[in-house]
Every structure is written in structure tokens, then in C-alpha cells.
N, C-alpha and C positions, 0 to 999 in steps of 0.2 A: 504494499499500500503506500500511502505517501508519508513523508516525514513530518513531524509535528514541529511547529515553532516553540522555540525556546522562549520561557514566559520570562519577562524581565520584571524586576520589582520597580514598582513606581513609589514615589514619595507621596504620603498622603497628605491630603489637604489640611493645614493648619489652622483650622477656623478659630481659635482664640486669638490669632494675630490680627486678624480682619476686625475686630472690634475693641471697644476701650471702656470698661465700665466706671463711672464716677458717680458714687452716691446711688441715687434712683435712676440718673440718665445712662443711657447707652451710645455711644459715640460710633460711627463708621469710620475706619481708617482710609479705607478706599473710597473714590466718588462713583456717583452713580453715573448709568450711562444716558447722556442727554435724549437720545432717540427712544430708549424703552421706558425710561422714567424711574421714578422711586421703587426700590425694590430689586433691582437689578445693579450689583455692584460689577465695577470693572477691573479686569486683572491687571496687577501691577508689574510690568515687566521692566528690565533695566532700560529698554530704549524706547518703550512705548507702553500706552495703556490702552486694554484691549477689552471689548463688550464679546462674549461669549455666544450669546444669543443672536445678536444682529451683525456682527462682526464690524461694528464700528471701532476706528483706530484712531488713537490721537499719540502721534510722535512727540517724544519728549526733545527739545531743543536744547544746545548748548547754552550757558550762561554767556551773552555778549557783553562787554564793559563799554 
């Protein structure tokens, strides 16, 4: 028969890094998607911010002085 693919271990989502609790308030560290609206957090990459639902991408620019 066919060869099976090798299973690669994935890094689990660290959900506790995306939220910050102060007293009775919960603050989100990531920004919301401007197209999808509230409730859809964008993924934070080193060179971009990305929405997994609608594929909206904002590129991070270098600071210009």
C-alpha cells in the first residue's frame, strides 16, 4: 500500500497570552479584524498581522525617523 505521512508535533495555541486580566476587566492583547468585526482576533506574526477567517493582512512597517 502507500506510505503514511510522518506526524509532526505542532505548538499548541497559548490562549493565556492573548488575554490580560486586570481586576474585573479582560483586555485583549491582539487587535480585532476590521472586516470581520469584534470577536475575531488577528494573529500576530513578526512581519504582519493576519485574520484567519477572511485572510485580511496588515504588514508591519519599519519605524522611519
